[in-house]
C-alpha positions as CSV (number, residue, x, y, z in Angstrom):
1,X,109.3,109.9,73.2
2,X,106.2,108.6,71.4
3,X,103.0,110.6,71.3
4,X,100.1,108.4,72.5
5,X,96.4,108.6,72.9
6,X,94.0,111.5,73.4
7,X,92.9,111.8,77.1
8,X,89.4,113.3,77.7
9,X,88.4,115.5,80.6
10,X,87.1,112.5,82.6
11,X,90.3,110.5,82.2
12,X,92.3,113.5,83.3
13,X,89.9,114.1,86.2
14,X,90.4,110.5,87.5
15,X,94.2,110.8,87.1
16,X,94.1,114.0,89.2
17,X,92.0,112.5,91.9
18,X,94.3,109.4,92.1
19,X,97.4,111.5,92.3
20,X,95.9,113.8,94.9
21,X,94.7,111.0,97.1
22,X,91.1,112.0,96.4
23,X,89.9,108.8,94.7
24,X,90.7,106.6,97.7
25,X,91.9,107.8,101.1
26,X,95.4,106.7,101.7
27,X,97.2,105.0,104.6
28,X,100.2,107.3,104.8
29,X,102.0,109.2,107.5
30,X,101.4,113.0,107.4
31,X,104.8,113.9,106.0
32,X,104.6,111.3,103.3
33,X,101.2,112.6,102.3
34,X,102.3,116.2,102.2
35,X,105.2,115.2,100.0
36,X,103.1,113.0,97.8
37,X,100.7,115.8,96.8
38,X,103.4,118.3,96.2
39,X,102.6,120.4,99.3
40,X,99.4,122.0,100.5
41,X,98.6,125.6,99.9
42,X,98.3,127.0,103.4
43,X,97.9,130.8,103.7
44,X,94.7,130.0,105.6
45,X,96.5,128.1,108.5
46,X,93.7,125.6,109.4
47,X,92.8,124.6,105.8
48,X,95.5,121.9,105.4
49,X,93.8,119.9,108.2
50,X,90.6,119.5,106.0
51,X,92.8,118.8,103.0
52,X,94.5,115.9,104.8
53,X,91.3,114.7,106.4
54,X,89.8,114.3,102.8
55,X,92.9,112.4,101.7
56,X,94.0,110.2,104.6
57,X,92.2,107.3,106.3
58,X,91.8,108.0,110.0
59,X,93.6,111.3,109.9
60,X,94.4,112.7,113.3
61,X,95.0,116.5,113.3
62,X,97.4,116.1,116.2
63,X,99.8,114.3,113.8
64,X,100.0,117.4,111.6
65,X,100.5,119.7,114.6
66,X,103.3,117.4,115.8
67,X,104.9,117.4,112.4
68,X,104.9,121.2,112.4
69,X,106.3,121.6,116.0
70,X,108.7,118.7,115.3
71,X,110.0,120.6,112.2
72,X,109.2,117.7,109.8
73,X,106.9,120.0,107.8
74,X,107.1,123.7,107.5
75,X,105.1,126.7,106.3
76,X,107.0,128.7,103.7
77,X,106.5,131.0,100.8
78,X,107.1,128.9,97.7
79,X,104.9,128.1,94.7
80,X,103.3,131.2,93.2
81,X,104.6,133.3,96.2
82,X,101.9,131.8,98.3
83,X,102.4,130.1,101.7
84,X,102.6,126.3,101.3
85,X,102.9,123.5,103.8
86,X,105.8,121.3,102.6
87,X,108.1,118.8,104.1
88,X,111.4,120.0,105.5
89,X,113.3,118.2,102.8
90,X,111.3,119.9,100.0
91,X,111.7,123.3,101.6
92,X,115.4,122.9,101.6
93,X,115.5,121.5,98.1
94,X,113.1,123.9,96.5
95,X,113.6,127.3,98.2
96,X,116.6,128.5,96.1
97,X,114.9,127.4,92.9
98,X,112.0,129.7,93.7
99,X,114.1,132.6,94.9
100,X,114.1,134.7,91.7
101,X,110.4,134.3,91.2
102,X,109.7,135.3,94.8
103,X,111.8,138.4,94.4
104,X,110.2,139.4,91.1
105,X,106.6,138.9,92.2
106,X,107.1,140.8,95.4
107,X,109.0,143.6,93.6
108,X,106.1,143.7,91.1
109,X,103.7,144.5,93.9
110,X,105.9,147.2,95.4
111,X,108.3,148.3,92.5
112,X,108.0,152.0,93.0
113,X,108.7,151.8,96.7
114,X,112.0,150.0,96.1
115,X,113.4,152.4,93.4
116,X,117.1,152.8,94.2
117,X,117.2,150.2,96.9
118,X,120.0,147.6,96.6
119,X,118.0,144.4,97.2
120,X,121.1,142.3,97.8
121,X,122.1,144.7,100.6
122,X,118.6,144.6,102.1
123,X,118.7,140.8,102.0
124,X,122.0,140.7,103.8
125,X,120.6,143.0,106.5
126,X,117.5,141.0,106.9
127,X,119.5,137.8,107.2
128,X,121.7,139.4,109.8
129,X,118.7,140.6,111.8
130,X,117.2,137.1,111.8
131,X,120.5,135.3,112.4
132,X,119.9,134.9,116.1
133,X,117.1,132.4,115.4
134,X,114.4,134.4,117.3
135,X,111.1,134.4,115.5
136,X,109.9,137.9,114.5
137,X,106.8,139.3,113.1
138,X,106.8,141.2,109.8
139,X,106.2,144.4,111.7
140,X,109.2,143.7,113.9
141,X,111.5,143.0,110.9
142,X,110.3,146.2,109.1
143,X,110.8,148.3,112.2
144,X,114.3,147.1,112.7
145,X,115.2,147.9,109.1
146,X,113.2,151.0,108.4
147,X,115.8,153.4,109.9
148,X,118.3,152.3,107.2
149,X,115.6,152.1,104.4
150,X,113.1,154.8,105.2
151,X,111.7,155.0,101.7
152,X,109.5,151.9,101.4
153,X,106.4,151.5,103.6
154,X,106.9,149.2,106.5
155,X,104.5,146.7,105.0
156,X,106.5,146.6,101.7
157,X,109.8,146.4,103.5
158,X,108.7,143.5,105.7
159,X,107.1,141.6,102.9
160,X,110.1,142.0,100.7
161,X,112.4,140.6,103.3
162,X,110.4,137.7,104.7
163,X,108.5,136.5,101.6
164,X,111.2,137.1,99.0
165,X,114.7,138.0,99.9
166,X,115.4,135.8,103.0
167,X,114.5,132.1,103.3
168,X,112.3,131.9,106.3
169,X,109.6,129.6,107.8
170,X,106.5,130.6,109.7
171,X,107.1,129.2,113.1
172,X,104.5,127.4,115.2
173,X,102.1,127.9,116.8
174,X,100.9,129.3,113.5
175,X,99.3,126.4,111.7
176,X,98.7,124.2,114.8
177,X,95.3,122.6,115.1
178,X,92.7,124.9,116.6
179,X,95.3,127.6,117.5
180,X,95.0,131.1,116.4
181,X,98.4,132.7,116.1
182,X,100.0,135.4,114.1
183,X,102.9,135.0,111.7
184,X,106.4,134.9,113.2
185,X,109.3,134.4,110.9
186,X,112.5,132.5,111.6
187,X,115.4,131.7,109.3
188,X,114.9,128.5,107.4
189,X,118.5,127.5,108.1
190,X,118.0,128.2,111.9
191,X,114.8,126.2,112.0
192,X,116.0,123.2,110.0
193,X,119.7,123.2,111.0
194,X,121.2,123.9,107.5
195,X,121.1,126.2,104.6
196,X,118.8,125.5,101.6
197,X,120.3,123.6,98.7
198,X,122.2,126.1,96.5
199,X,121.8,126.2,92.7
200,X,124.0,123.9,90.8
201,X,127.2,125.8,89.9
202,X,127.3,124.3,86.4
203,X,123.7,125.5,85.6
204,X,122.4,122.0,85.2
205,X,119.3,122.7,87.3
206,X,118.8,119.4,89.2
207,X,116.2,121.2,91.4
208,X,114.2,122.2,88.3
209,X,114.3,118.6,86.9
210,X,113.1,117.3,90.3
211,X,110.3,119.8,90.3
212,X,109.1,118.6,86.9
213,X,109.0,115.0,88.1
214,X,107.4,115.8,91.4
215,X,104.7,117.9,89.7
216,X,103.8,115.2,87.2
217,X,103.7,112.6,90.0
218,X,101.2,114.8,91.9
219,X,99.2,116.4,89.1
220,X,99.9,114.7,85.7
221,X,99.2,114.1,82.9
222,X,99.7,117.9,82.4
223,X,100.9,120.5,80.0
224,X,104.0,122.7,80.6
225,X,101.5,125.6,81.0
226,X,100.0,123.7,83.9
227,X,103.4,123.2,85.5
228,X,104.1,126.9,85.3
229,X,100.7,127.8,86.7
230,X,101.4,125.5,89.7
231,X,104.9,126.7,90.6
232,X,105.0,130.2,89.1
233,X,108.4,129.6,87.6
234,X,109.1,130.8,84.1
235,X,112.5,129.1,83.7
236,X,111.6,125.4,83.4
237,X,111.8,124.7,79.7
238,X,115.3,123.5,80.1
239,X,114.3,121.2,82.9
240,X,111.4,119.8,80.9
241,X,113.7,119.2,77.9
242,X,116.3,117.4,80.2
243,X,113.8,114.9,81.4
244,X,111.6,114.6,78.3
245,X,113.0,111.2,77.3
246,X,111.9,109.8,80.6
247,X,108.3,110.8,80.0
248,X,105.3,109.6,78.1
249,X,103.2,112.0,76.1
250,X,99.5,112.3,75.5
251,X,97.1,114.9,73.9
252,X,94.1,116.5,75.5
253,X,90.9,117.1,73.5
254,X,92.2,120.6,72.6
255,X,95.3,119.1,71.1
256,X,97.7,120.2,73.9
257,X,100.6,118.0,74.6
258,X,100.4,116.4,78.1
259,X,103.5,114.9,79.7
260,X,103.5,112.3,82.4
261,X,105.6,109.8,84.3
262,X,105.4,106.4,82.6
263,X,104.4,104.4,85.7
264,X,102.0,106.9,87.2
265,X,98.3,106.0,87.8
266,X,95.8,106.8,85.1
267,X,92.6,105.1,86.2
268,X,89.8,104.1,83.9
269,X,87.6,107.2,83.3
270,X,84.6,105.2,84.6
271,X,86.2,104.6,88.0
272,X,83.7,105.8,90.6
273,X,84.7,109.0,92.5
274,X,83.4,109.6,96.0
275,X,82.3,112.9,97.3
276,X,85.1,114.9,98.7
277,X,85.2,118.2,100.6
278,X,88.2,120.4,99.6
279,X,89.6,123.3,101.7
280,X,90.1,126.8,100.4
281,X,92.7,127.2,97.7
282,X,93.3,123.5,97.3
283,X,96.0,122.7,94.7
284,X,93.9,119.9,93.2
285,X,92.1,122.8,91.6
286,X,94.7,125.6,91.5
287,X,97.6,123.4,90.4
288,X,96.7,123.8,86.7
289,X,96.4,126.5,84.0
290,X,93.6,124.5,82.4
291,X,91.3,123.6,85.3
292,X,88.5,122.2,83.1
293,X,89.4,118.7,84.2
294,X,87.9,119.4,87.6
295,X,85.9,122.6,87.5
296,X,83.6,124.2,85.0
297,X,84.9,127.4,83.4
298,X,81.9,129.3,84.9
299,X,83.0,128.3,88.4
300,X,86.7,128.7,87.9
301,X,87.0,131.9,90.0
302,X,85.5,130.3,93.1
303,X,88.7,128.6,94.2
304,X,90.8,131.7,93.5
305,X,88.4,133.7,95.8
306,X,88.8,131.2,98.6
307,X,85.6,129.3,98.4
308,X,85.8,125.7,99.6
309,X,84.7,123.2,97.1
310,X,82.7,120.0,97.1
311,X,83.6,117.4,94.5
312,X,80.7,115.2,93.2
313,X,81.7,112.6,90.7
314,X,85.1,114.2,90.8
315,X,84.1,117.7,89.8
316,X,83.3,120.9,91.7
317,X,79.6,120.8,92.2
318,X,79.1,122.9,95.3
319,X,80.8,125.1,97.8
320,X,80.7,124.7,101.6
321,X,81.2,126.6,104.8
322,X,81.4,125.5,108.4
323,X,80.2,127.4,111.5
324,X,79.2,126.4,115.0
325,X,79.3,122.7,114.2
326,X,77.2,123.0,111.0
327,X,78.5,122.4,107.5
328,X,76.4,124.3,105.0
329,X,76.6,123.2,101.3
330,X,75.6,125.5,98.4
331,X,75.1,123.5,95.2
332,X,76.3,125.0,91.9
333,X,74.0,122.6,90.0
334,X,71.0,120.5,90.7
335,X,72.1,117.4,92.7
336,X,70.3,114.1,92.3
337,X,68.8,112.5,95.3
338,X,71.7,110.0,95.5
339,X,74.2,112.8,95.1
340,X,72.5,114.8,97.9
341,X,72.6,111.8,100.2
342,X,76.3,111.2,99.5
343,X,77.1,114.9,100.1
344,X,75.1,114.8,103.3
345,X,76.9,111.6,104.5
346,X,80.4,113.0,103.8
347,X,79.4,116.4,105.2
348,X,78.3,114.8,108.5
349,X,81.7,113.1,108.8
350,X,83.4,116.4,108.1
351,X,81.2,118.3,110.7
352,X,82.1,115.7,113.3
353,X,85.8,116.1,112.4
354,X,85.7,119.9,112.6
355,X,83.7,120.0,115.8
356,X,85.5,117.0,117.4
357,X,82.4,114.9,117.3
358,X,80.1,117.4,119.0
359,X,77.9,117.8,115.9
360,X,77.0,116.0,112.7
361,X,74.7,118.7,111.2
362,X,74.7,119.4,107.5
363,X,72.5,121.9,105.6
364,X,72.3,121.6,101.8
365,X,70.8,124.6,100.1
């Protein structure tokens, strides 16, 4: 694999925007869009609707609700042990590959509570409890198991089962447009009709290789540290090595090696980038270890804290909130007159979307 040119922050920014459907809105079905961007972080259940509105031309929120209730997309704990909205196929393909990470991260939060607990035995009991296919809350799962495992708190017991040990999905109406509903967990295999893909018996890790390719398609060019930051998996060096000859290589301005798929879009750095409103925890920002391609270091913590971001010329330049039909924008730097006008115009469209056309009010601080 030949090492090629140095890519500056602006070139990487435009590549990210293109891969994440933020440079031009796409004409894609909802499921294809969710797959294309590598899933949408979704612990805040209504946020993916804004994420897709910013990415798809003529997005109808009913199409995402129908994909959820129709079991074509699902809400699952996956990358970084956070809830993601992914396609049914990706959930089945990726869940087992994330299993050890999910277990270790959950155990890290509650290690002292599970001293002496056989986690495999707990997993088997949790799976047996959920085998009837009935959706259950975390509290219901914990209550049913606490008699046998009285040591851990009920919160810890429930989280260990439903976010780590047993592959589950969060059943609708959680995540349906304009519906407020608690989390009810159902076995992934019951919901989708088959078990998740098992690890390869020969240790060849096809799921890991597929994850590398899918990550680069959605986020490249990127370093291996960026890949790890996105998925939370430590054990991917072998998968990267296995596909390395398929890839092209670049350097960033810090000298880091960046890998990419040879035919993936890398637009001209001077390509105009429209204003885009991102939801909380959007992976266009969180999907990297080095986020300098899209957000200044001084503002890096905003996305982690759940602030919604406004992209101006492809970079985080403001945060936004919506309430009672009004979108309020708080700039992080001085916006030019033209930039304010563009933010206001896009904000009006967003306000109309969020309020179903009842209001087009934008306030810029």
